[in-house]
Residue, then its C-alpha position, 0 to 999 in steps of 0.5 A: m369108869n372110876s379107875t384105881s391108882p397103881k399103888l396099893w392103899q395102906n388102910v381101909h380109910q385111904a382106899s375108901k376116900i370119897y372124892i367129890l367131883p368124880n363120884l358126883f358123875t357116878a351119882g349122876n350115872l346112878f340117878f339117870g339109871f333110876l330115873s329111866i326105870i321110873l319113866c319106864i314104869q310110868a310109860k307102861f302103867a301111868t293113867d293119871e292125866k297130869t303125869v301123861q301130859m308131863l311126859e308128853n310135854i318134856a318129850a316134845l321139848i327134847s325131840p321134834s319127833a315126839d309130836k307123833m308119839t303116844s303118851s307111853s312112847s314119850g315116856y319110853l323116849l325119855a327113859i332111853l335118853c336117861i340111859l344115854t345120859a347115864f352113859l355120858c356120866d359114866a364116861l366122864d367119872g373115870r376121866v375126871a378121876r384120872m385127870s385130877g388124880k383123885s381115884s379110890l377103890f371106893g370110886k371103882e366099886f361105887d361105879s360098878l354098882a351104879d352101872s348095874v342099875s343104869f346098864g343092867i336093870a334099866p335097859c332090861l326093863l325098857v326092852f321088856f316093857l317096850i318090846l318083849s311084853p305081849t300086847e293085844a295087837m300081836s298074834a296069839s302065837y307071838r303073845d304066847f312066845l313073848r309071855n314064855t320067853g320075854w322075861m328070860i331074854g331080859f334076865i340073861f342080858m342083865l345077868c351077863a351085864s352083872v357078870r361083866l361088871a364083876r369080872f372087870n372089878v376082879l381083873t383090875n383089882p390092884y391087889i392081883e398081880g397082872h392087873e395093869k394089863y387090864e387097867c391100861g389096855d383093851f377091855s376084855g369083852l364088850p363093856a356093859p355101858a356100850a351094850a346098854g347104849a346099843v340096846a337103848s339107841i336101837a329102841l330109840t330108832m324103832l320108836s322113832f320110825d314105828l318099827g314095832k313089828y320088827s321087834v322080834l329081830l331085837m331078841p337075838l341081837m340082845l342075846l348076842i350082845a349079852c354073849l359078847m359082854v362075857s366073851n374074851i374078845p378085846y374091845p378098844s378102850f378110849k379112857h386114856i384119850t385126851w385132847t393132846t393124844s395123837m392118833r393115826f390118820r385112819s382113826f382121825i377119819l373115823t372120828v370125823v365120820c362119827l361127828v358128821l353122823i351125829v350132826a346129820l342123823r341126830e338121835y339115830s346116829f347113836a344106833v349106828i355108832f354103838l353097833s359099829y363099836i360092837f361088831y368092829a371088835p369081833l370082825r377084827y378078832l375073827p382071823r385070829g380066832m380062826r387061826i386058834v381054832n385051826y391050831k387046836l383042830r390040827k393038834l387034836r388030829g395029831v393026838k389021834 
């Protein structure tokens, strides 16, 4: 994400400077999020033969497994890849801004607005059309359940993503004392890009292996991911890692394992990596959380 400078800006003109390179990556993030939304709509409703054929041809060029997919599945595949590409652009914009020293308050706000589209609206629309929308192949009771609750689950995820982005802007506001802790340290709560990447990569795995009948399992997972976004659980931040950054032996091994997974599992590796990141922090935080709960329980007993 675009990061702000540790100094305070003297006027609105200085704070609103638009630096070309980092904001081009942010614009790329917004573009791929917008493109993902269009592709989801086309995958769901397109009946024009040329549009359908175009989606199938592009998907076949990108993924070998696309040959086995229907035209609508090809559209969803491209929408998923657009969300993952938006994630890459989001990871690069802040890094480019920090490396070049071209950070601005405008860049930070622009980044959050782009994130709300790419990691809020786009993944919700993807999951709603692909998984949470009732179809004739489902049982009548399951169709009624999705008709009544599918939209609500998608909205809760989008709401939590928006709240997470707004809270991040407040916590890292350079005019608020103590913002350095959140600017340089771990994230407070699951970052919205990682949450959207996890949802998109899981949808990619389900699409590739034709696991539509297990779609019901994604609903509680989406709600869990939404809750983690607005939690206070510290998540590792990699924004200050460069080619010259030293790391522990264990971290180096994990990096090598991630690279091996990407090569071996190809597109399926994204789900493994994103889910590992999502559940790593709560599992690491669990002992500390238990100590806090036990302390509060003992305190309550003492009061009584």
